[in-house]
N, C-alpha and C positions, 0 to 999 in steps of 0.2 A: 752155753745150751739151748737157748734158746733159739738161736741162730740156724745151728746144725739143725733141730727140728722141722723148722721155717724149708730149710735147703734140702733135705728129704721129703718132705711133705711136695713140695713141686717139682722134684724129679720123680716122686711115683707118681704124681697124676700125669706128666708128660710122656710118660712111658706106657700108662694104662690107657689115654685116650689117642685115638687114630686121628690122622686128619682128615680132616672132610672134603680136603680141595684135592684129593688126589683122584675122584669119582667123578669132575666135572670137567675134565678136557675128552674123556671118551664120549659121555654122553653129546660134546660141543659139535665133537667131531663127524656123528653121525648125518646121513642122508636123511631129509626130512618126509616124511609122510605123508598123504592125503587120505589115509582111509577115513577120518571124522567127516569127510565131504562126499562120503556117498549117500547119502540122505537128503544134499542139497543141502545140509545147513553147517556152515563154516565161514572162520576168520582167518586170514594169514596175508601175511608178509612176503613179496619173492620181489629176486633180482634176476633171475634167468626165467626163460619161458619154463611155464610148466604145465600137465597135463594131470587129468586123476579121475578114475573112474565112478560114474553115478551110476543110480538104479535106473536101468533101463524100463523097466515094467511103470515104473512112478513118470517119468518122463519123457519116454518116449526117443532116447537117446542113452549112450551108456559112458559119453566119453566128453569130457571140456579140456580143451585148452584155455591157458591164460597167458599173456604178453605185455609187455610195455613195449609200445613202439611209437616212434615220431609218424606224425599223420599229417601231411603237407598239402595243400588246395586249399579249401577255406578254413582247415583249423588251425596248421602251420604249429601244430606244440606235440608233446608227450601225452598219448592215451592208454588206456589198457583197452587191448582188445579181446575179447571172448570170444569164441568160437565153438562149435559144435558142428556136426556132419551138417550142412545143408545151411547154417545159420552162422552170422557172424555181426557183432556189436562191437562200436568203438563207443569207449567213455571219457569221459573227462574228471577231473579229479570232483566229488561230490556228487556226479551223475546217477543215475539208477538205471539198472536195465532190467529185462526179462527175456526168456527164449522160453519158445510153447511149440510143440510138435504134436502133430496127428492126434489132436483132442485131447493130448494128455497134462497132466498137471504143469504148472507153470513155474521154472525155475527163475527164481528174482535172485537180485544184487547189486551192490553199492561198492562203488570206488572211493574206498574213504582218504586216501592218500596218494599223491605220487610225488613223488623225490628223484632226484640226479642217480640215487642208487639202483631202486625199484620202485614197488608201489605196494598197497596195502588194499584189499578187497575182501567186502563180506558177503557172503552166499547165507539166504535167508528161507532159501527154498520154494 
């Protein structure tokens, strides 16, 4: 009798509790958004070049482009390149940079890591 009770309870719990794994693949396949970067403060890892909008009123430009590129010449290494209209900055791992135009606020950032797959960068506004 005890074995049947335990088996019945186990089956009842299995039927009532939905699997939590079903929602994970749908969320993982979505394209990343950079809306949180609009105020100039965010951190993200990327493997392909990305661009996102920022506050033109605050920084003087409305779009930032970020990519990982091999920079030859003096450096001969992979670097993170941050661009805005009329501004171009190349940074190695651990380096800090900033952009400023038209007397507006400065957009500051730091390259946290560069790997063979991509890079991680933090914008601090």
